[in-house]
C-alpha positions as CSV (number, residue, x, y, z in Angstrom):
1,X,61.2,53.8,-25.6
2,X,60.7,55.3,-29.1
3,X,63.8,55.5,-31.1
4,X,64.7,57.4,-34.3
5,X,67.7,57.0,-36.6
6,X,69.1,60.3,-37.9
7,X,71.7,60.5,-40.7
8,X,73.6,63.6,-41.8
9,X,75.6,63.7,-45.0
10,X,77.3,66.6,-46.8
11,X,80.4,68.7,-47.3
12,X,82.1,69.3,-44.0
13,X,81.7,72.7,-42.4
14,X,82.0,74.2,-38.9
15,X,79.0,73.6,-36.6
16,X,77.2,70.7,-38.2
17,X,77.2,68.6,-35.1
18,X,76.4,71.6,-32.9
19,X,73.4,72.6,-34.9
20,X,71.9,69.2,-35.0
21,X,72.6,68.5,-31.3
22,X,71.2,71.9,-30.2
23,X,68.0,71.2,-32.1
24,X,67.7,67.7,-30.5
25,X,68.3,69.1,-27.0
26,X,65.7,71.8,-27.5
27,X,63.2,69.0,-28.4
28,X,64.0,66.8,-25.4
29,X,65.6,64.2,-27.6
30,X,68.4,62.1,-26.1
31,X,71.3,60.8,-28.2
32,X,71.8,57.1,-27.4
33,X,74.6,56.4,-29.8
34,X,76.5,58.5,-32.4
35,X,79.1,57.8,-35.1
36,X,80.6,60.4,-37.4
37,X,83.4,60.4,-40.0
38,X,84.9,62.8,-42.4
39,X,86.3,61.4,-45.6
40,X,88.0,63.6,-48.2
41,X,86.1,66.7,-46.9
42,X,82.7,65.0,-46.7
43,X,80.9,64.6,-43.4
44,X,78.8,61.6,-42.5
45,X,77.0,61.1,-39.2
46,X,74.5,58.5,-37.9
47,X,72.7,58.8,-34.6
48,X,70.4,56.6,-32.6
49,X,68.1,58.8,-30.5
50,X,65.4,58.4,-27.9
51,X,62.4,60.5,-29.1
52,X,60.0,59.4,-26.3
53,X,59.9,62.8,-24.6
54,X,59.7,64.8,-27.9
55,X,56.3,66.5,-28.0
56,X,56.3,66.7,-31.8
57,X,54.9,64.3,-34.3
58,X,57.5,62.3,-36.3
59,X,56.7,64.0,-39.6
60,X,57.2,67.5,-38.0
61,X,60.5,66.3,-36.4
62,X,61.8,65.0,-39.7
63,X,60.9,68.2,-41.5
64,X,62.4,70.5,-38.9
65,X,65.6,68.4,-38.9
66,X,65.8,68.6,-42.7
67,X,65.5,72.4,-42.4
68,X,68.3,72.5,-39.8
69,X,70.4,70.5,-42.2
70,X,69.6,72.8,-45.1
71,X,70.8,75.8,-43.1
72,X,74.2,74.0,-42.6
73,X,74.3,72.8,-46.2
74,X,73.9,69.1,-45.4
75,X,71.2,66.5,-46.0
76,X,69.4,65.2,-42.8
77,X,67.2,62.1,-42.8
78,X,65.2,61.0,-39.8
79,X,63.3,57.8,-39.6
80,X,61.6,55.6,-37.0
81,X,63.7,52.8,-35.6
82,X,60.9,50.4,-36.4
83,X,60.9,51.4,-40.1
84,X,64.7,51.3,-40.2
85,X,64.7,47.8,-38.7
86,X,62.2,46.5,-41.2
87,X,64.0,48.1,-44.2
88,X,67.3,46.5,-43.2
89,X,66.0,43.0,-42.3
90,X,66.8,40.1,-44.6
């Protein structure tokens, strides 16, 4: 299984989760775990996803997710689970 970590941060507005999840669904990406909070009007979400069935390259996926975020006024980062694990290893 190929996993990706997706983070979303920005001012809370209606439809952020819907826009991100709709895009993921259209790409055949399954959400394995999700956490989201709103603190003082700021939205923060982290997802662990299964990108095994996504037909797009990782760079294209990350760019398109960034564009979806821009449309909603939030910042979206997408990185490979392998890279995420290495970056956060002590």
